[in-house]
N, C-alpha and C positions, 0 to 999 in steps of 0.2 A: 408299349410306349417307352420312348427314350427321351430323357431330359438332359440338357446341357447345363449342369449346375453352375459352371463358371460364368454363364451368360445370364443367369437368373438371380444370383445372390452373391453378395460380397461377404466372405467369411470374416468373423469377428473374434476378438479376444474376450476373455471373461470380463475384463474391465469395461469393455464396450457395452456390456449389458446393464451397466449401472446397478450392480447388485448391492451397493452400499447405500442406496436411497430407499427409504421405507415406502416410497410411493411407486417405485418401479415394480411392474408385474414380475420381472425377472428376479427381484429380491424375494418375492413370495415363492416362486418356483425353486429358487436356490435353497431357501430354508427347508422346503419340503424334501428336496433331493438329499439333503444332509441326514435325513432320517431313514433313508432307504438303502437296501443292500446294493453295493456296487458304487455308491456315491457318498458313503459316510466318510468322515474325516479319517477314519482308521483304515479305509480301503486304499489300495495302491492306485497311483495315477488319477486321483480323484478330480483334480482341477481340469485335466484334459478330458476326462469322461463327461463332466458337467458341461464344459465348453462345447464339446462335440454334439451333445444332446440339444443344447440351446440352438446351435447352428442348424442342426437337422430340422428342428421344429420350425425355425424361421424360413428355411429353404422350402419346406413343404407348403407353408402358408403362401409364400411368393408364387409358387407354382400353381396352386389351386385357384388363387385369385385371378389368374390369367386364363384359366381353362373353362371350356364349356362342359357341363356335366361332370365335374371332378369326382362325384360320388361313384361313378362307374369305374374309377381307377383306385378306389380305396385300398384294395388288396396290394396294388403296386406300391402305394405310399407306406402302407404298414410294413411291407417287406424292406423298404429303404430304412424305415425307422428301427428295424430290428438289428441292424448292424452297427458296429462300433465307429465306422467312418464311411464316407461316400464311396471309397474304392476298396473296401474291406473284402478280401477273398480268403482270409485265413481263419475267421471266426464263424462258428455256426450261428444261425439266427437266434436272437434272444427275445422271447416273447415279453418278458418283463420290461426290457428296454423299449420295445415297440409300444407297450401300453403307456409308459410314461411320456414318451415323445408325442404320442397322439393325444394324450391329456393336455399337454402344453399347446399343441396345435389348436385344439378346441378352444381353449381360453385366450389364445392369441387372436383367434378370429372373433371371439367375443369382444376383446379390447378394440380390435380394428373397427368393428361396427360397420354400418352401411353395407350389410351383406346382401347379395342378390339371392334370389330363390334357389339358385344352384348351390350357393355356399351354405345357405340354411339347411338344405338337404344333405350336404356333405357333413355338416355339424351333427345333424340328426343321425347320420350313419355312424359317426364316431361314438356318439352317446349310446346308441343301441348295441354296437359291437362291444364296447367296454363293459357295459352292464351285463350282457348276456354271454360273453365269451367264456368266462370262468369266474369262480369265486374270487380269485386273486386279482383279476383285471378289474372287477367291480370294486374291490376294496381300494385299489390304487386310484381309480376314478373318483370314488367318494372322498378320499383324502384331498384331492385337488379341488373337487366341487365344494366341499365344506369350507376349505381355506379361502377359496376365491370369493365366495358369496358372503363370508363372514368378515372379510377384510375391509379396511378403509378403502376409499376410491384409489385405484391405481392408474398408471398411465403407460402408454406404449407409443413411442415416437414413430413418425411415419417411415423412418429409414428402415425399420425392421420388416414391414410388409408393404412394399411399394414396387411397382414396375420400374426396372432400371434400364436406362438407355444402353444399347450395345456400343462399346467403344473398340477402337483398334487394339488397345492394350488388352482388353478382355479376349478378343479373338486370338491374340498371340499365345494365350495360355491354353488354347484348345487344340488337341491333336485329333482331327477328324478320323484318321485311320484307326486309332485305338477305340474311339467311341462307337464307330460304325462297323466294327469287326472287319477291318480292311476294306472299307467302302462297299459293304453289302448294300445293294440297292434298296431293299425294303427298310433297312435301318436308316439310310439316308432320307428316304421318303418320310419315315416316321418322325425323324428329327425336324425336318423342314416344316412339316405340316403343323407342328405345335405353334409356330410363329404366325399369328394372324395379321400383324401389321406388315404391309407390303415393303416398307423401308427395311425393317428388321429382317424380313425373309430374304430380301435381295442381298443384304450384307452377308448373311450366312451362306447363301448360295455362291456368291462371289468368292468368299473365303475358302469354301470347299474346293471350288474350281482352281484357285491359286495353288492349293496344297497338292493337287494331283495333275497340274498342268504339264509336268514332265513325266507323267506316268502313261501307261498304255491303255488305261481304262476308258472304254467308250460307253455310249448309251446310258448316261446318267438319267435318273428319274425326274429331272427338271430341266 
């Protein structure tokens, strides 16, 4: 599966997550992260690390909310969550980071509410994986679990988990050649098939065609 992050989620700054409000679920996450290795105040680049993890968790939520049977792609999302940034090719996968991001995904979906049977099954997959994967993953999950359910009511605004309309500005930030491994047909098919809305799918197909209109590539998969 290939997901086009730029078309699914708008990246945010740390301030956008409202971490100074005691009612924000991200304030709860923020306080927990400051107690963990890699995101303590004494660690290097801590603000960027926390911001990237927040954005990764929100991106995954936006993706799974739009998918049919997202639980079948849990391994893919966990792999995304294990890296430092969406385009990271220089760092090895980090299981601890993946645990923490998936913890946040679970509780963001709890906050989102109104979950379908597919999303409930996805949450159950997260729960089972974090509890059974290792002693460390279970401990991380229990920290989030206890803090969340012992906290005062929190809020999550709709902008963090919502289907976004595709705009021309968004499309300009996408390089289809890079994403699809130089227009590999199976990659392109995989990308396009994610979009179920006919209007969105047409916008993406048209944009891909525009990018390669001066190329010699024939026989596209759509």
